[in-house]
Steps between C-alpha positions, in 0.01 A plus 500: 500500500618859476233562236231374737614739770512785250154424369352493847657838572295651218181469705313389192122514565452126524570264790729224376534211747344711775216344698480748786136587578327820393299712742140427401170629637178350360223699334140501612288226347297765318803650326655161428181393324483822298858456382433155357397662171861618460671174599562366151632841399747499789615151401543612140698803621736267685554278196547792260741680732718191528486456123604864450792456740615194307467675163641832626181670382566835662214674319248268662664519842504881488130507408388292801738621773505812716779737383712441810486120468572478129856647512593239761390224263665663199832545680503136608426376149772724355758364744408141416528576130846655541618185679357274233245363745128457440172432678298192418156382612456144621198273548281730292222241477448494877193644674517838673309566823429863591396637841420853621653680799587842641223715353506874554338819371703819455367847431685803369797338322583376151614150404802661332717568806685784325177706508465482879772744600385739770238263638479403864282271706195663650526488877130441543385332817323173438151533634340236713229387260308180450726316255208282394303783347188357346492237778316253279806427288874475525678810367739499208764701681593603851615843610853382577536408132461862385765769469452863399775724361493879477717749318717728709247770420239291679312417181372154420407337173221256431731227368427164654758223457412143583796273577505124536783248522449192283697203629574225250577141590628313198777290348524751212835661579787708372860383484817673382721333240868575452671569168513126429130442565568335836282581800664765713232573756142391564318170535369291209314230695121493525474584868296823527641839586320802643526843340319826566391771256357828627224634276344845517221673314390864518155651476324813624249537777185690390533869585178508703642242737853632484425828675391323816734203479817704487464601862293213632617140505153386603340643184771344288450167670127523436564583135723196450284252686137598471419718201506221245799655324767247413843640597676233294336575167808566291629603161842345546727350764863608535773283656672711765722244674617140458609282791536809725798615292407866567365424848149576383607797285369773738316792343724746684804451720421364846131460416494123548295267284 
């Protein structure tokens, strides 16, 4: 039992035997529908991440995780290895359901949190605008789902980061085995568990729009919702948090999620 207490104290980025609810806010129907093209990719990312944890494939984990998250995973795996313990997947043939929550757009920061030193939240006043710009269709995003960061010199960049939490409901799980191959922690039965991965992708807003959008939330909102430009067209997704281990992995201290 002492090993179980010690393992839990590591704060390993995976909820073992924890069924407490996550804080989840739904996306608009428009954005949910657009994200369907990525659903199988998100499911594959879940499977491959669990496989890499089981196989201690640190090269893969480093390649798909934000640089602040990866050391947390690496440290946990190292501790397990020193104790002679290991991670094992269970019920790998079971179906995985994936759902989208907690979308947000950020401007002016980098996915790599170490590159955001000296940034601060813009204290811009939210304007009272018609949130259903276009009026004939539901928007992708609402103003309250946008955050803008500036440098301490007042300068902004045209980086746009799109964040979404993917919540998985599945009987595919992780357990921890002791040095004798006996289950130490986790649940092997086929009752589903819920886990949450935070994914982010970074792009750039066109410079012609950027000049106006940096100081005007209404222009930015129009750009995202009405100009036919897809803000979720991506080159790659990066995992920035798992099961709220880093409490959302804020871009800068005290910035929130």
